[in-house]
C-alpha positions in Angstrom: 23.9 -15.7 154.5 21.7 -12.9 153.2 19.4 -11.3 155.7 15.7 -11.2 155.2 15.7 -7.4 155.6 18.3 -6.7 152.8 16.3 -9.2 150.5 13.1 -7.3 151.2 14.8 -3.9 150.7 16.1 -5.0 147.3 12.7 -6.3 146.2 11.1 -3.0 147.4 13.7 -0.9 145.5 13.4 -2.9 142.3 9.6 -2.7 142.3 9.0 0.8 143.5 12.2 2.8 142.9 14.3 2.2 139.8 17.0 4.8 139.5 18.6 3.2 136.5 18.8 5.4 133.5 16.6 4.5 130.5 18.0 4.0 127.0 16.7 5.8 123.9 14.0 3.2 123.3 12.6 3.6 126.9 14.0 0.2 128.3 15.9 0.1 131.5 19.7 0.3 130.9 20.8 -3.0 132.2 24.6 -2.3 132.0 24.3 -0.3 135.2 24.4 -2.0 138.5 21.3 -1.6 140.7 23.3 -1.4 143.8 25.6 1.5 144.5 29.1 0.8 145.6 29.8 2.3 149.1 32.8 4.4 148.0 31.4 5.3 144.6 31.0 9.0 143.7 27.6 10.0 142.3 26.7 13.1 140.3 23.5 14.8 141.6 21.7 18.0 141.2 20.7 19.8 144.4 17.7 21.9 144.0 15.6 24.0 146.5 11.9 24.2 145.8 11.4 26.2 149.2 10.0 29.6 148.6 12.8 31.5 150.2 15.6 30.0 148.3 14.3 28.6 145.0 15.7 31.6 143.1 19.2 30.4 143.9 19.0 27.7 141.2 20.4 24.2 140.7 23.7 23.1 142.2 25.4 20.2 140.5 27.6 18.2 143.0 29.6 15.0 143.1 29.2 13.2 146.4 30.4 10.0 147.8 27.6 7.4 147.9 28.2 6.9 151.7 27.3 10.6 152.3 24.5 10.6 155.0 21.2 12.4 154.7 22.2 14.4 157.8 25.4 15.7 156.1 23.3 16.3 152.9 20.9 18.5 155.1 24.0 20.5 156.3 25.2 21.0 152.7 21.6 22.2 151.7 21.8 24.6 154.7 25.2 26.0 153.4 23.9 26.4 149.8 20.2 27.5 150.4 20.2 28.8 154.1 17.4 26.7 155.4 17.7 25.1 158.8 18.0 21.3 158.5 15.1 20.8 160.9 12.8 22.5 158.4 14.1 20.5 155.4 12.3 17.8 153.6 14.5 16.1 151.0 13.4 13.9 148.2 15.3 12.0 145.5 13.7 12.6 142.0 14.4 10.6 138.9 12.7 10.9 135.5 10.6 13.8 134.5 12.4 14.5 131.2 10.8 14.0 127.8 7.3 13.4 129.1 8.4 10.7 131.5 6.7 10.6 134.9 9.0 11.7 137.6 9.5 9.3 140.5 10.2 10.8 144.0 11.5 9.0 147.0 11.6 10.7 150.5 15.1 10.9 152.1 13.6 10.7 155.6 16.3 9.1 157.7 19.4 11.3 158.6 21.4 8.3 159.5 21.1 6.5 156.1 23.3 7.3 153.2 22.8 8.0 149.5 23.5 4.4 148.6 20.8 3.2 150.9 18.3 5.2 148.9 20.0 3.9 145.5 20.9 7.5 144.5 22.8 7.3 141.3 24.3 9.7 138.7 21.7 12.1 137.3 19.4 12.0 140.3 17.9 15.3 141.4 17.7 15.9 145.1 15.0 18.4 146.0 14.6 20.2 149.3 11.2 21.4 150.4 10.4 23.5 153.4 8.2 21.9 156.2 4.9 23.7 156.6 4.7 23.9 160.4 1.3 25.6 160.5 -0.2 22.8 158.4 1.5 20.2 160.8 -0.1 21.9 163.8 -3.6 21.8 162.1 -3.3 18.1 161.3 -2.1 17.4 164.9 -5.0 19.3 166.3 -7.5 17.3 164.0 -6.0 14.2 165.0 -6.2 15.0 168.7 -9.9 16.0 168.3 -10.7 12.7 166.7 -9.0 10.8 169.5 -10.9 12.8 172.2 -14.3 12.1 170.3 -13.7 8.3 170.3 -15.5 6.9 173.3 
């Protein structure tokens, strides 16, 4: 019996997030599996786009597909010295040879790379949270709530 949630997840992933590599003619390479096996190793590139650590450069890594986002944040902390609570992680595919890059937020520390369909060649980018901007947005939202009567 297949659960409705897993069916919905697979439909969502196939429509909005396609990590499969493209062949020379631009078509999707159908020889790859769209689901990532739980014990499979994936080759990714870790990159910081945070102002304080972007000079460090890319770090190629091979990670198990069951590596959680929480563990990934700790790895980013070791490589780029940014506290996990300040990290925003994104899985990025495409962007080469004039392609449009696709970006997917890795926003649940309990989920693993397989959940987000991270596959070989995916670039995982770390951005730094803008705490000042978050405060301004929170204040604006609070003002709007107070004005509604």
